[in-house]
Every structure is written in C-alpha cells, then in structure tokens.
N, CA, C and O of each residue as an XYZ file, in Angstrom:
632
protein
N       4.069     -7.107      0.562
C       5.119     -5.757     -0.138
C       6.075     -4.773      0.777
O       5.778     -4.176      1.812
N       7.485     -4.807     -0.042
C       8.522     -4.514      1.501
C       8.950     -3.220      1.996
O       9.336     -2.377      1.185
N       8.922     -2.951      3.330
C       9.219     -1.644      3.215
C      11.145     -1.041      3.265
O      12.180     -1.530      3.718
N      10.921     -0.240      2.802
C      12.593     -0.538      2.644
C      12.643      1.900      3.713
O      11.781      2.778      3.729
N      13.485      1.872      4.052
C      13.415      3.187      5.124
C      14.928      4.095      5.004
O      16.032      3.814      5.472
N      14.568      5.064      4.336
C      16.157      5.751      4.243
C      15.870      7.172      4.917
O      15.018      7.748      5.595
N      17.263      7.404      4.233
C      16.950      9.167      4.585
C      17.474     10.097      4.031
O      17.649      9.935      2.823
N      17.710     10.771      4.340
C      18.261     12.317      2.903
C      18.234     13.527      4.185
O      17.408     13.981      4.975
N      19.803     13.738      3.815
C      20.362     15.105      4.272
C      19.929     15.922      3.334
O      20.347     15.858      2.177
N      18.714     17.099      3.886
C      18.757     18.221      2.698
C      18.853     19.308      3.358
O      18.493     19.490      4.521
N      19.571     20.417      2.293
C      19.986     21.936      2.774
C      18.480     22.480      3.934
O      17.455     21.798      3.952
N      18.554     23.132      4.373
C      17.349     23.664      5.444
C      16.919     24.544      4.524
O      17.596     25.567      4.422
N      16.218     24.459      4.001
C      15.934     25.941      3.104
C      14.372     25.957      2.513
O      13.699     24.947      2.309
N      13.967     27.282      2.294
C      12.290     27.006      2.031
C      12.037     26.294      1.003
O      12.825     26.490      0.079
N      10.793     25.125      0.707
C      10.398     24.853     -0.531
C      10.677     23.126     -0.785
O      10.081     22.378     -1.561
N      11.988     22.760      0.326
C      12.711     21.834      0.383
C      11.843     20.492      0.221
O      11.808     19.796     -0.794
N      10.964     20.206      1.739
C      10.142     19.187      1.770
C       8.928     18.953      0.495
O       8.546     17.919     -0.053
N       8.545     20.326      0.312
C       7.406     20.748     -0.746
C       8.001     20.082     -2.220
O       7.350     19.404     -3.016
N       9.581     20.528     -2.339
C       9.569     20.210     -3.100
C      10.043     18.064     -3.817
O       9.801     17.444     -4.852
N      10.714     17.763     -2.599
C      10.806     16.202     -2.389
C       9.800     15.132     -2.179
O       9.997     13.928     -2.342
N       8.535     15.788     -1.743
C       7.110     14.904     -1.453
C       6.524     14.676     -2.758
O       6.071     13.622     -3.206
N       6.613     16.052     -3.414
C       6.103     16.332     -4.981
C       6.513     15.859     -5.963
O       5.793     15.931     -6.959
N       7.950     15.130     -6.066
C       8.467     14.959     -6.611
C       8.483     13.336     -6.545
O       8.961     12.617     -7.423
N       7.735     12.790     -5.068
C       7.698     11.120     -5.095
C       6.679     10.846     -5.335
O       6.466      9.685     -5.682
N       5.402     11.962     -5.242
C       4.287     11.749     -5.663
C       3.932     11.628     -7.037
O       3.456     10.587     -7.490
N       4.131     12.584     -7.676
C       4.516     12.727     -9.081
C       5.013     11.386     -9.735
O       4.455     11.194    -10.815
N       5.786     10.540     -9.427
C       6.448      9.359     -9.535
C       5.505      8.008     -9.135
O       5.831      6.826     -9.244
N       3.840      8.744     -8.483
C       3.724      7.326     -8.120
C       4.620      6.557     -7.091
O       4.761      5.342     -7.224
N       5.169      7.164     -6.172
C       6.166      5.963     -5.007
C       5.012      6.149     -3.997
O       4.388      7.203     -3.867
N       4.760      4.847     -3.191
C       3.909      5.221     -1.995
C       4.359      5.329     -0.834
O       4.596      4.360     -0.112
N       4.539      6.590     -0.499
C       5.545      6.970      0.799
C       4.396      6.484      2.077
O       3.343      7.094      2.267
N       4.821      5.308      2.865
C       4.305      5.003      3.891
C       4.417      6.505      5.068
O       3.459      6.988      5.672
N       5.850      6.987      5.128
C       5.692      8.091      6.424
C       6.637      8.928      5.722
O       7.325      8.555      4.772
N       6.632     10.303      6.342
C       7.509     10.800      5.857
C       8.008     12.069      7.012
O       7.499     13.184      6.899
N       8.840     11.842      7.903
C       9.046     12.808      8.741
C      10.699     13.968      8.709
O      11.687     13.371      8.283
N      10.821     14.759      8.929
C      11.782     16.126      8.523
C      12.095     16.808     10.206
O      11.554     16.727     11.308
N      12.842     17.235      9.834
C      13.687     18.150     10.999
C      14.912     18.165     11.313
O      15.706     17.229     11.224
N      15.112     19.294     11.714
C      16.353     20.114     11.440
C      17.211     19.007     12.159
O      16.740     18.218     12.979
N      19.051     19.054     11.595
C      20.038     18.570     12.449
C      20.263     18.989     13.504
O      19.387     19.686     14.014
N      22.011     18.640     14.554
C      22.701     19.165     14.750
C      23.370     20.456     14.458
O      24.002     21.308     15.083
N      22.825     20.168     12.829
C      23.439     21.524     11.788
C      22.791     22.321     11.698
O      22.067     21.928     10.782
N      22.360     23.480     12.039
C      21.503     24.238     11.277
C      21.111     24.402      9.933
O      19.967     24.645      9.549
N      22.242     24.240      9.153
C      21.501     24.664      7.784
C      21.274     23.317      7.126
O      21.105     23.270      5.908
N      21.260     22.189      7.887
C      20.785     20.938      7.657
C      19.436     20.049      7.919
O      19.566     19.557      9.040
N      18.212     19.651      7.347
C      17.449     18.835      8.286
C      17.762     17.528      7.476
O      18.340     17.404      6.396
N      17.059     16.331      8.540
C      17.178     15.226      7.834
C      15.974     14.589      7.568
O      15.090     14.601      8.425
N      15.842     14.131      6.687
C      14.257     13.672      6.222
C      14.710     12.617      6.212
O      15.885     12.301      6.028
N      13.492     11.734      6.482
C      13.867     10.243      7.130
C      12.011      9.610      5.673
O      11.067     10.376      5.476
N      12.108      8.312      5.084
C      11.384      8.162      4.419
C      11.068      6.795      4.397
O      11.865      5.933      4.027
N       9.627      6.518      4.885
C       9.550      4.574      4.597
C       8.454      4.620      3.449
O       7.387      5.222      3.325
N       9.216      3.668      2.609
C       8.729      3.561      1.085
C       8.470      2.139      0.763
O       9.498      1.526      0.477
N       7.122      1.289      0.725
C       6.970      0.799      0.001
C       7.393      0.110     -1.295
O       7.235      0.827     -2.284
N       7.834     -0.964     -1.506
C       8.566     -0.945     -3.049
C       9.424     -2.144     -3.056
O       9.812     -2.471     -1.934
N       9.929     -3.089     -4.311
C      10.929     -3.605     -3.909
C      12.388     -2.810     -4.165
O      12.519     -1.592     -4.043
N      13.287     -3.593     -4.485
C      14.525     -2.935     -4.922
C      14.956     -2.030     -5.413
O      15.791     -1.174     -5.121
N      13.856     -2.416     -6.824
C      14.057     -1.623     -8.038
C      13.097      0.034     -7.082
O      13.455      1.179     -6.805
N      12.311     -0.462     -6.966
C      11.637      0.539     -6.755
C      12.735      2.177     -5.390
O      12.950      3.388     -5.352
N      13.026      0.811     -4.567
C      14.102      1.775     -3.489
C      15.229      2.329     -4.376
O      15.590      3.494     -4.204
N      15.772      1.606     -5.261
C      16.784      2.046     -6.053
C      16.301      3.548     -7.028
O      16.871      4.632     -7.153
N      15.175      3.083     -7.529
C      14.472      5.456     -8.287
C      14.701      5.764     -7.266
O      15.765      6.313     -6.981
N      13.576      5.447     -6.224
C      13.514      6.764     -5.364
C      15.167      7.604     -4.467
O      15.452      8.703     -3.992
N      15.842      6.280     -4.661
C      17.018      7.130     -4.025
C      17.608      7.718     -5.059
O      18.301      8.701     -4.796
N      17.488      7.264     -6.534
C      18.110      7.837     -8.369
C      17.891      9.401     -7.933
O      18.590     10.393     -7.724
N      16.487      9.028     -7.921
C      15.305     10.783     -7.773
C      15.949     11.415     -7.036
O      16.642     12.340     -7.458
N      15.894     11.077     -5.690
C      16.424     11.682     -4.498
C      17.745     12.247     -4.556
O      17.958     13.142     -3.738
N      18.820     11.887     -5.448
C      20.217     12.976     -5.655
C      20.239     13.389     -6.499
O      21.287     13.929     -6.854
N      19.122     13.392     -7.327
C      18.436     13.974     -8.524
C      18.923     15.950     -7.845
O      19.671     16.807     -8.314
N      18.111     15.919     -6.713
C      17.229     17.442     -6.424
C      18.275     17.962     -6.085
O      18.662     17.037     -5.372
N      19.434     19.053     -5.979
C      20.224     20.319     -5.780
C      20.098     20.195     -4.890
O      21.205     19.797     -4.527
N      19.176     20.242     -3.621
C      18.999     20.748     -2.464
C      19.653     19.424     -1.138
O      19.950     19.498      0.055
N      19.634     18.063     -2.400
C      20.178     17.086     -1.199
C      21.419     16.941     -1.241
O      21.996     16.599     -2.274
N      22.005     17.174     -0.154
C      23.602     16.560     -0.007
C      23.482     15.071      0.281
O      24.631     14.899      0.687
N      22.977     14.009      0.353
C      23.246     12.835      0.742
C      22.106     11.863      0.891
O      21.283     12.209      1.738
N      21.859     10.715      0.261
C      20.472      9.590      0.851
C      21.354      8.447      0.965
O      22.137      7.969      0.144
N      20.961      7.979      2.589
C      21.037      6.756      2.699
C      20.463      5.751      3.358
O      20.083      6.003      4.502
N      20.253      4.363      2.811
C      19.331      3.709      3.011
C      19.885      3.118      4.030
O      21.101      2.940      4.113
N      18.829      2.668      5.122
C      19.841      1.868      6.268
C      18.140      0.544      6.791
O      17.881      0.116      7.916
N      17.348      0.271      5.444
C      16.875     -0.119      5.577
C      17.391     -2.680      6.274
O      16.777     -3.648      6.722
N      18.759     -2.320      5.849
C      19.049     -3.821      6.206
C      20.195     -3.349      7.591
O      20.269     -4.212      8.465
N      21.030     -2.107      7.810
C      21.000     -2.003      8.741
C      20.466     -2.186     10.264
O      19.309     -2.542     10.488
N      21.616     -1.850     11.524
C      21.500     -2.281     12.619
C      20.762     -1.170     13.075
O      21.649     -0.413     13.468
N      19.322     -0.422     13.327
C      19.289      1.277     13.715
C      17.825      0.845     15.023
O      17.213     -0.171     15.351
N      17.821      2.207     15.382
C      16.667      2.204     16.246
C      15.693      3.200     15.536
O      16.086      4.247     15.022
N      14.246      2.741     15.550
C      13.523      4.078     14.961
C      12.646      3.617     16.381
O      12.521      2.757     17.253
N      11.985      5.386     15.670
C      10.803      5.706     16.442
C      10.068      6.450     16.030
O      10.425      7.309     15.224
N       8.535      6.313     16.562
C       7.646      6.830     16.546
C       6.522      7.936     17.290
O       5.803      7.477     18.178
N       6.428      8.976     17.018
C       5.514      9.764     18.280
C       3.754      9.487     17.835
O       3.393      9.873     16.723
N       2.856      8.890     18.662
C       2.182      9.385     18.368
C       0.918     10.549     20.198
O       0.989     10.232     21.386
N       0.196     11.513     19.709
C      -0.886     11.710     20.574
C      -2.171     11.298     20.149
O      -2.343     11.168     18.937
N      -3.154     11.057     20.972
C      -4.073     10.422     20.962
C      -5.012     10.360     22.104
O      -4.923      9.630     23.091
N      -6.091     11.393     21.776
C      -7.036     11.571     22.867
C      -8.514     10.421     22.528
O      -9.089     10.181     21.466
N      -8.661     10.114     23.361
C      -9.540      9.336     24.010
C     -10.467      9.814     24.959
O     -10.335     10.616     25.884
N     -12.049      8.747     24.288
C     -12.729      9.067     25.249
C     -12.460      8.725     26.946
O     -11.454      8.092     27.266
N     -13.196      9.081     27.725
C     -12.661      8.817     29.170
C     -13.195      9.602     30.133
O     -12.575     10.464     30.756
N     -15.038      9.145     30.347
C     -15.428      9.331     31.676
C     -15.044      8.482     33.310
O     -14.670      7.312     33.231
N     -15.120      8.898     34.212
C     -14.796      9.020     35.285
C     -14.537      7.296     35.267
O     -13.464      6.857     35.678
N     -15.749      6.255     34.690
C     -16.130      4.936     35.173
C     -15.053      4.008     33.993
O     -14.914      2.785     34.002
N     -14.313      5.085     32.930
C     -13.020      4.391     31.652
C     -11.562      4.894     32.739
O     -10.610      4.115     32.699
N     -11.455      5.856     33.445
C     -10.404      6.195     33.280
C      -9.280      5.103     34.454
O      -8.080      5.183     34.192
N      -9.659      4.198     35.606
C      -8.654      3.434     35.699
C      -8.285      2.478     34.379
O      -7.094      2.169     34.404
N      -8.861      2.042     33.463
C      -8.654      0.995     32.571
C      -7.828      1.618     31.536
O      -6.860      1.020     31.066
N      -8.222      2.991     31.097
C      -7.197      4.074     30.577
C      -5.538      4.137     30.476
O      -4.694      4.167     29.581
N      -5.586      4.140     32.249
C      -4.628      3.959     33.066
C      -3.764      3.165     32.814
O      -2.591      3.141     32.441
N      -4.741      2.356     33.150
C      -3.831      0.758     33.179
C      -3.339      0.550     31.510
O      -2.192      0.103     31.548
N      -3.670      0.669     30.467
C      -3.313      0.533     29.481
C      -2.227      1.724     29.196
O      -1.340      1.426     28.396
N      -2.199      2.850     29.678
C      -0.871      3.299     29.302
C       0.034      3.229     29.930
O       1.136      3.378     29.401
N      -0.112      2.923     31.600
C       1.153      1.905     31.702
C       1.887      0.755     31.731
O       2.700      0.407     32.588
N       1.560      0.209     30.772
C       1.419     -1.471     30.280
C       2.493     -0.749     28.659
O       3.644     -1.141     28.467
N       1.883      0.163     27.827
C       2.649      0.222     26.315
C       3.740      1.960     27.300
O       4.254      2.811     26.575
N       3.825      2.057     28.677
C       5.536      3.094     29.111
C       4.595      4.381     28.295
O       5.330      5.212     27.761
N       3.372      4.596     28.165
C       2.839      5.918     27.700
C       2.818      7.049     28.294
O       3.774      6.987     29.067
N       2.264      8.170     28.434
C       1.683      9.019     29.381
C       0.792      9.700     29.413
O       0.665     10.294     28.342
N      -0.102      9.996     30.282
C      -1.320     10.818     30.179
C      -0.567     12.311     30.089
O      -0.108     12.699     31.163
N      -0.417     13.036     29.144
C      -0.642     14.593     28.841
C      -1.239     15.577     28.843
O      -0.819     16.733     28.894
N      -2.781     15.000     28.759
C      -3.827     16.211     29.199
C      -5.062     15.430     29.656
O      -5.336     14.369     29.093
N      -5.923     15.971     30.785
C      -6.963     15.494     31.040
C      -8.271     16.054     31.183
O      -8.690     16.332     32.307
N      -9.013     16.262     30.072
C     -10.617     16.933     30.409
C     -11.740     16.533     30.781
O     -11.656     15.374     31.187
N     -12.781     16.953     30.837
C     -13.752     16.270     31.752
C     -14.610     15.216     30.839
O     -15.700     14.858     31.287
N     -14.260     14.812     29.842
C     -14.159     13.517     29.255
C     -13.564     13.407     28.514
O     -14.222     13.587     27.489
N     -12.162     13.103     28.203
C     -11.395     12.627     27.531
C      -9.862     12.702     28.466
O      -9.637     13.208     29.566
N      -8.944     11.956     27.489
C      -7.446     11.915     28.292
C      -6.859     12.103     26.513
O      -7.248     11.814     25.381
N      -5.962     12.621     27.031
C      -4.833     12.712     25.896
C      -3.429     12.337     26.712
O      -2.907     12.736     27.753
N      -2.989     11.047     25.363
C      -2.096     10.302     25.340
C      -0.993     10.200     24.993
O      -1.104      9.280     24.182
N      -0.142     10.423     25.000
C       1.633     10.562     24.198
C       2.424      9.409     24.259
O       2.769      8.827     25.288
N       2.717      9.082     23.006
C       2.758      6.941     22.990
C       4.184      7.162     22.305
O       4.021      7.903     21.336
N       5.542      6.787     22.452
C       6.412      6.199     21.461
C       7.321      5.137     21.226
O       7.464      4.376     22.182
N       7.667      5.005     20.682
C       8.325      3.478     20.090
C       8.383      3.303     18.600
O       8.360      4.136     17.694
N       8.488      1.570     18.590
C       8.168      1.117     17.182
C       6.823      1.300     16.567
O       5.731      1.200     17.128
N       7.050      1.551     15.468
C       5.631      1.137     15.103
C       4.544      0.048     15.203
O       3.323      0.191     15.266
N       4.999     -0.640     15.203
C       4.258     -1.622     15.997
C       3.451     -1.693     17.757
O       2.511     -2.005     18.489
N       4.630     -1.173     17.578
C       3.287     -0.699     19.289
C       2.384      0.468     19.364
O       1.399      0.514     20.100
N       2.731      1.319     18.644
C       1.804      2.160     18.935
C       0.895      2.123     17.995
O       0.161      3.110     18.042
N       0.437      0.742     16.440
C      -0.201      0.133     15.773
C      -0.927     -0.692     17.123
O      -2.077     -1.116     17.242
N      -0.215     -0.717     17.709
C      -0.914     -2.200     18.790
C      -1.893     -1.464     19.769
O      -2.978     -1.953     20.086
N      -1.403     -0.161     20.262
C      -2.134      0.192     21.164
C      -3.220      0.710     20.589
O      -4.264      0.555     21.222
N      -3.292      1.393     19.371
C      -4.114      2.235     18.381
C      -5.210      1.023     18.287
O      -6.358      1.457     18.191
N      -5.124     -0.115     18.292
C      -6.058     -1.167     17.580
C      -6.681     -1.412     19.218
O      -7.719     -2.073     19.268
N      -6.186     -0.987     20.356
C      -6.717     -1.297     21.261
C      -7.870     -0.373     21.804
O      -8.950     -0.719     22.283
N      -7.333      0.971     21.595
C      -8.211      2.110     22.165
C      -8.842      2.463     21.094
O      -9.406      3.555     21.178
N      -8.965      1.750     19.836
C     -10.004      2.564     18.710
C     -11.198      2.801     18.616
O     -11.628      3.309     17.581
N     -11.868      2.555     19.462
C     -12.960      2.432     20.190
C     -13.613      3.626     20.311
O     -14.682      3.918     19.774
N     -12.849      4.410     21.134
C     -12.312      5.342     21.860
C     -12.060      6.561     21.608
O     -12.581      7.613     21.978
N     -10.958      6.240     20.744
C     -10.123      7.224     19.889
C     -10.820      8.814     19.294
O     -11.292      8.949     18.165
N     -10.767      9.589     20.029
C     -11.447     10.151     19.590
C     -10.866     11.850     18.463
O     -11.596     12.682     17.925
N      -9.250     11.766     18.495
C      -8.397     12.384     17.891
C      -7.526     11.800     17.358
O      -7.672     10.702     17.896
N      -6.204     11.617     16.285
C      -4.743     11.379     16.631
C      -3.700     11.911     15.609
O      -3.888     12.192     14.425
N      -2.800     11.969     16.183
C      -2.187     12.281     15.275
C      -0.584     11.752     16.009
O      -0.289     11.555     17.188
N       0.577     11.589     14.218
C       1.199     10.854     14.486
C       2.142     11.569     14.001
O       1.852     12.539     13.302
N       3.746     11.171     14.326
C       4.821     11.991     13.828
C       5.674     11.429     12.618
O       6.789     11.838     12.292
N       4.910     10.363     11.978
C       5.920      9.514     11.245
C       7.054      8.706     12.209
O       7.146      8.596     13.432
N       7.873      8.192     11.092
C       8.878      7.074     11.879
C      10.371      7.843     11.807
O      10.654      8.103     10.637
N      11.337      8.246     12.716
C      12.700      8.504     12.546
C      13.424      7.423     12.927
O      13.119      6.635     13.822
N      14.478      7.392     12.169
C      15.158      6.627     13.053
C      16.742      6.957     12.791
O      17.227      7.956     12.260
N      17.651      5.343     13.547
C      19.018      6.251     13.292
C      19.926      4.579     12.941
O      19.412      3.460     12.929
N      21.195      4.900     12.721
C      21.653      3.338     12.936
C      22.056      3.530     14.515
O      21.881      4.468     15.293
N      22.782      2.012     14.684
C      22.787      1.895     15.579
C      24.587      2.640     15.809
O      24.893      3.507     14.991
N      25.790      2.207     17.042
C      26.766      3.528     16.868
C      27.418      1.845     16.704
O      26.825      0.768     16.775
N      29.233      2.236     16.399
C      29.628      0.828     16.303
C      30.079      0.417     17.669
O      30.469     -0.733     17.871
C-alpha cells in the first residue's frame, strides 16, 4: 500500500482538528499519522497527514479537506523533495547492568537521554520514521512506555 504525505494550512480556531479527523474517519480513510501545530503565523496551523492508499484515495482526501471552510490550503508533497521528522519519547527498563548497552544504542542512533530513574531511562529520538522504528524494534523487549509525535515534513528550499 502506498503512503501519501500532505499538509493542510488551517485556521487556528477551536475544533479544527476534531472536525478534520472526524471527517477522515467517517469516510474510512486510514490515517497513518496526523500531526498539527501552529505556524509562524499565529492565526494558522499546519496539519501534516500521512494517508495509506492509492492515488484515488489521495485525491478524495484532498478534495474532502478542501471542502472544509477552515482549511486554507492543501498540498500533496509525496513526490517532492522534502525533509521529514518524527519525535519519540521512550522509557526503557535499565537497571545498572543495562545502562551501558542502552547508552551505546542511544549514541549510535544520535538520540538523547532526557531522564534517568532508579530502574529506567527516558530517551528522546528524532528522525525519519524508519530510524525511529528501527530503534523501537531493538529496544522493544525493554520498552515501558512510548509516545510519538507523528511525522512532520517540509519541502526543501530551491
């Protein structure tokens, strides 16, 4: 199944996220990732959506988004040259004997240790989705808690 990456500039008003996510869900679109945040213009937010499906599904999602009054602009960047990032916070089991091994993996993946507890370490990792997933697979047996931001992306400059 093909993944499409698009973003929508939306008015920064209450209810926009729930309206858009509800519309997508009610039509049965498989949303792989949805991330939203304010832009450099305080009255606009940027919503990045990763959708599974063929070109027809992408076109339907785009058309449905464009019908929403609070949506200012919808852009498909799937075929563009873009930079993408995902952020993960991962708490892993790490007693004294395990910490050196965890620290080595953190260094290899260019992650950061952001909190240390008695028997756990919290790691911050950002990068492409595949990098995050590779780290998670290596750490899976020791993961206690995991939170991810969803993918965000911007096209490269000219």
